[in-house]
N, C-alpha and C positions, 0 to 999 in steps of 0.2 A: 215919225210923229214928233212934233216940236214939244219940248218940255218947258214948263214955266220955271219960276224961281226954284232954287234949291230949298225945299221945305220938307220937314219931316214930321209926320204924325205917328207917334208911337202908341199902340194900343196894347196894354199889358194888364195882366191880373194884379201885378204889383208894380205900379209906376215908380215907386221909391227905389226900386232895384237899379234904376238907371240915372240916379242923381248926378253921377260923374259926367254923363253925356249932357244932361240938362245944363250944366254950367258952361259948356262949350258953345252954346247957341243961345241967342236971345229969343224971346217969346214970339217974334214974328217969323222965326224959322224953325221952331221946335215946339211941339205941343204933345205932352204925355197925357193920355186919357185912360182911366181905369176901365177895363172891359172883361167881363166874363163871357167867353165865346159860346158858352152853352145857353146863353139868354139872348134870343133873337132881338128883343127890344133894345138891349144894350148895343147890339151891332148897328141897328138902325139909328140910334141916338148918336153913336160915335161918328157915323158918316154925316149926320146932320151938323154935328159940332165942327167937323172938318170943313164942310161947306160954308158954315157961318163964319169961321175964322179965316179960311184961306180962299174960299170961292171956287176952288178947282182941285181935283185929285188926278194926278197923272199915272201913278203906279201904286198898286196894292201888292205888298209882299206878305202873304199869309203863311207863317211857319208855325202856327200853333199845333200842338200835338204832343203825345207822349206814348210810351210803350210799357209793357209789362213783361217781365222775364219769368218763364216757367212753362210747365206743360199746360196745354189748353184744358185738360180734364181737371187740373188742380187750381185753375183760376176761378175764383168766386164770381158768380153771375153779377154781383153788384159792381165789382171792379171792371169786368168786361163791358158792361152796359155804360158805365161812366166814361170809359176810354172811347167807346164807339160814339158816344154823344159829343165828345170833344173832337176826335179825329175825323169823323164823318160829318155829323150834323153841323158842328161848328164851322168846318171848312166850307161845307155846302152853303150855309147861311151867309158867310162872308162873300162867297162867289156870287150868290143871288143879289146881294145888296150892291156889290161893286159893279156888276154888269148893269143893273138898273141905274146906278149913279152915273156910270160912264155914258150910258145911252141918253138919259133924260136930264140930268143936272149939269153935266159938263157942257160948256159952250165954248168952242165947238165940241161936239160929242167925240168920245174916244177915251182910251186909257189902256193900261197894261196890267194884267193880273199875273203875278209870279207865284 
């Protein structure tokens, strides 16, 4: 699969955390976008921004997630549900959107989900 220019779209809950990286690239090669992975509309909006700014996405690397240490019986339901929302639904919704994007928006179609 041929890749386009070296462009990075960073989707983070706290984009300011990567200001040191932002200084290494100009805005035509790096875009940091605030994203709450538990909100499907924000995922859709982030892909729309990427399409508007860059016109193409070759690779999506989704590494959002976290864990909780302790016995399952001692984990409050609220914590377990929040973790499941991020680790399962967040990842699932990213995958749904990027597969749709790779298929319908990329011309030629294609892309890689890591």
